[in-house]
KESE-215753 format. One record per residue (C-alpha): x, y, z. Coordinates in pm, whole numbers, padded with zeros to 5 digits, always signed. Layout:
N
XYZ ...
This chain:
355
-01152+00470-02426 -01412+00205-02344 -01490+00165-01973 -01788+00057-01762 -01857+00405-01630 -02132+00663-01678 -01914+00972-01677 -01565+01076-01577 -01710+01307-01312 -01912+01034-01137 -01652+00755-01131 -01545+00778-00767 -01890+00834-00618 -02063+00556-00812 -01788+00301-00759 -01745+00365-00387 -02122+00357-00332 -02139+00024-00515 -01848-00115-00316 -01996-00028+00024 -02342-00149-00083 -02187-00490-00149 -02048-00527+00205 -02276-00473+00504 -01979-00464+00742 -01877-00127+00597 -02024+00221+00638 -02010+00499+00381 -01978+00857+00503 -02061+01144+00269 -01949+01507+00264 -01665+01448+00315 -01633+01104+00160 -01472+00822+00358 -01539+00460+00456 -01520+00294+00799 -01606-00031+00966 -01978-00038+01038 -01898-00088+01408 -01648+00199+01429 -01520+00328+01659 -01394+00013+01830 -01337+00098+02194 -01002+00019+02355 -00810-00044+02031 -00572+00170+01830 -00748+00270+01507 -00571+00231+01173 -00640+00467+00884 -00504+00490+00532 -00615+00628+00200 -00510+00745-00141 -00624+00801-00495 -00872+00568-00659 -00760+00321-00921 -00561+00096-00685 -00848-00122-00569 -00885-00319-00351 -00635-00093-00171 -00738+00078+00057 -01109+00048+00126 -01106-00324+00048 -00889-00380+00354 -01125-00224+00608 -01250-00472+00865 -01163-00687+01163 -00788-00731+01194 -00692-00464+00944 -00798-00101+00877 -01069+00084+01069 -01117+00347+00800 -00990+00474+00468 -01022+00787+00256 -01065+00742-00120 -00957+01016-00358 -01043+01069-00721 -00853+00847-00965 -00480+00882-00892 -00551+01188-00675 -00492+01226-00303 -00791+01253-00071 -00828+01586+00108 -00737+01679+00467 -01102+01718+00567 -01171+01358+00459 -00879+01235+00669 -00971+01451+00967 -01333+01337+00980 -01233+00975+00920 -00984+00991+01207 -01249+01135+01440 -01500+00868+01337 -01272+00570+01404 -01093+00682+01722 -01197+00446+02002 -01000+00628+02266 -00655+00482+02199 -00556+00709+01913 -00517+00681+01536 -00219+00552+01337 -00208+00701+00988 -00048+00482+00720 +00072+00710+00439 +00217+00604+00104 +00511+00825+00011 +00351+01040-00255 +00375+01418-00228 +00000+01487-00230 -00071+01219+00030 +00210+01345+00254 +00090+01707+00248 -00274+01625+00312 -00215+01363+00581 +00022+01602+00759 -00248+01869+00769 -00504+01617+00894 -00267+01493+01167 -00226+01848+01296 -00603+01903+01295 -00668+01579+01481 -00400+01659+01738 -00543+02006+01791 -00885+01848+01838 -00763+01613+02110 -00711+01292+01910 -00383+01110+01971 -00205+01060+01637 +00094+00866+01505 +00211+00834+01145 +00405+00603+00918 +00535+00701+00575 +00567+00387+00362 +00849+00378+00103 +00907+00022-00016 +00967+00076-00391 +01337+00014-00463 +01314+00125-00827 +01376+00497-00817 +01436+00786-00581 +01249+01116-00633 +00988+01006-00888 +00740+01237-01059 +00512+01233-00754 +00754+01171-00467 +01044+01299-00265 +01226+00976-00192 +01110+00621-00258 +00748+00548-00347 +00503+00366-00123 +00348+00072-00305 +00232-00286-00239 +00409-00343+00094 +00136-00111+00223 -00103-00408+00213 +00124-00628+00424 +00186-00345+00669 -00188-00288+00709 -00239-00658+00785 +00042-00684+01041 -00043-00363+01223 -00410-00452+01222 -00325-00769+01412 -00100-00575+01651 -00383-00334+01728 -00621-00624+01797 -00375-00786+02041 -00374-00461+02238 -00057-00278+02135 -00055+00090+02231 -00032+00370+01977 +00338+00417+02051 +00402+00042+02023 +00217+00027+01691 +00420+00323+01562 +00751+00159+01654 +00645-00172+01499 +00531+00006+01183 +00878+00154+01131 +01039-00188+01175 +00810-00344+00915 +00857-00058+00670 +01236-00083+00698 +01227-00454+00612 +00999-00442+00305 +01099-00407-00061 +00893-00387-00382 +00940-00345-00755 +00696-00345-01046 +00703-00381-01424 +00450-00285-01690 +00393-00435-02034 +00118-00183-02110 -00010+00128-01935 -00344+00182-01767 -00597+00437-01888 -00705+00713-01652 -01069+00801-01731 -01006+01176-01725 -00722+01137-01976 -00902+00894-02204 -00585+00730-02327 -00302+00514-02185 -00049+00691-01961 +00235+00582-02188 +00293+00373-02499 +00530+00078-02515 +00648-00107-02823 +00565-00476-02852 +00913-00571-02735 +00937-00316-02449 +00852-00306-02079 +00867-00028-01820 +01101-00163-01554 +01035-00025-01206 +00701+00137-01293 +00502+00322-01025 +00140+00256-00932 +00035+00589-01086 +00186+00481-01417 +00493+00697-01366 +00827+00584-01514 +01065+00345-01346 +01435+00275-01385 +01421+00253-01763 +01246+00102-02059 +01397-00236-02127 +01353-00501-02391 +01094-00760-02293 +01209-01113-02367 +01031-01364-02145 +00892-01434-01798 +01209-01585-01649 +01435-01301-01760 +01191-01044-01623 +01154-01209-01282 +01530-01266-01258 +01597-00897-01321 +01333-00790-01068 +01474-01025-00805 +01828-00900-00861 +01712-00538-00826 +01527-00617-00503 +01842-00773-00359 +02093-00519-00491 +01898-00203-00408 +01734-00301-00080 +01978-00113+00144 +01975+00265+00165 +01956+00553+00410 +01676+00808+00403 +01508+01071+00617 +01137+01035+00688 +00899+01277+00853 +00675+01157+01134 +00444+01308+01391 +00627+01345+01723 +00376+01287+02001 +00620+01422+02260 +00644+01766+02103 +00314+01773+01918 +00485+01852+01589 +00669+01707+01292 +01024+01575+01314 +01265+01408+01073 +01415+01070+01154 +01707+00908+00977 +01635+00541+00908 +01796+00252+00723 +01637+00007+00485 +01759-00344+00558 +01890-00536+00259 +01769-00892+00219 +02037-01151+00293 +02086-01525+00265 +01892-01705+00535 +01627-01434+00576 +01267-01545+00619 +01020-01355+00402 +00657-01297+00318 +00618-01265-00060 +00345-01079-00247 +00306-01135-00622 +00067-00856-00712 -00140-00793-01024 -00113-00429-01131 -00449-00452-01303 -00483-00653-01625 -00247-00946-01580 -00416-01289-01583 -00391-01486-01260 -00240-01773-01455 +00056-01551-01548 +00105-01453-01184 +00148-01820-01097 +00423-01835-01357 +00587-01538-01184 +00552-01712-00847 +00711-02032-00981 +01017-01849-01110 +01039-01623-00805 +01031-01916-00565 +01322-02070-00758 +01515-01740-00733 +01457-01727-00358 +01567-02087-00310 +01884-02036-00514 +01973-01717-00325 +01889-01861+00015 +01568-01680+00113 +01308-01882+00306 +00952-01809+00193 +00730-01840+00499 +00403-01702+00358 +00275-01575+00022 -00004-01379-00143 -00075-01401-00515 -00341-01187-00678 -00484-00836-00710 -00410-00629-00399 -00253-00298-00510 -00349-00225-00870 -00309+00058-01119 -00639+00058-01309 -00602-00168-01615 -00224-00165-01632 -00083-00487-01773 +00195-00565-01529 +00282-00699-01189 +00488-00622-00882 +00687-00829-00636 +00712-00745-00266 +00935-00923-00017 +00922-00850+00355 +01176-00990+00601 +00993-01144+00898 +01058-01303+01235 +00841-01516+01464 +00651-01212+01594 +00563-01084+01247 +00460-01433+01133 +00231-01460+01435 +00072-01128+01341 +00037-01239+00979 -00141-01559+01084 -00389-01374+01309 -00749-01371+01185 -00858-01097+00948 -01193-01036+00780 -01216-00768+00511 -01375-00761+00165 -01039-00823-00005 -00850-01034+00251 -00986-01303+00479 -00793-01541+00705 -00951-01739+00987 
């Protein structure tokens, strides 16, 4: 293993300190470790908080700022942050309108965010939650019960950030978050695995003619290992999977503000259909050249046109990574005029800026 680090033990601390030092609009909190806007709490606005294991940068701390997140909790590489990080972060960013927790559907994140939500509620902070599960590849992966939460998290953070700025209440933000989550679909592929510093070797080994189809952002397996032939065949297969597997029923847990406890809600993912308008994210999983992502975009745009999807907006680049994994993911979110208006609202964060 050859990485620009000093030691495995110091990776998170050194990298997060360097990140915050580079952006004066952020504030680093120690013991427990979390990051907020420098001007947090913002009075009169619902606060948005997310978090997760390191190795997915710029998600989540890179999306803290005006029009997006108010705070985020970084964990060690591929490891959930702890409940005390989430609790203190929630307290620090609450401007009086409550905190919406955006949780990727990974078992460790779910358990720790649930504990933090209960602590915040008991301490007098209004809380709502969203469990994000946009990965269509597999159900019940190594780290999940149900579908994984992956790159649609970035789009959700942007849209809800704009909704909070326009003055939506905590309940309104929670309802909107469920709508967005139900309309978003993602899938990823890997040509080579990333290397977790603590392991010192790639998470898995692929032959020269193989790819992991439906890979997770922690390097966990997808649908199957398939032969890798070329760009067009790969994008075509990903697009077909997004369309064919976009509709399913599942039960998600969320914090019920009426009862002050957890409840389970049955929800339906909405399959993409001809005529739908979409936001598309072509996302680098770590070590894929930007030039190759443009090739993916070119083929994907042709697939959408042939099927009858209308691409309204796009992002192409590194937004939800998996260390140095060589691969990419595609996210498609069905949108309407309201969601497009929220997408076009100004945002200013280290990793995403729109004026």
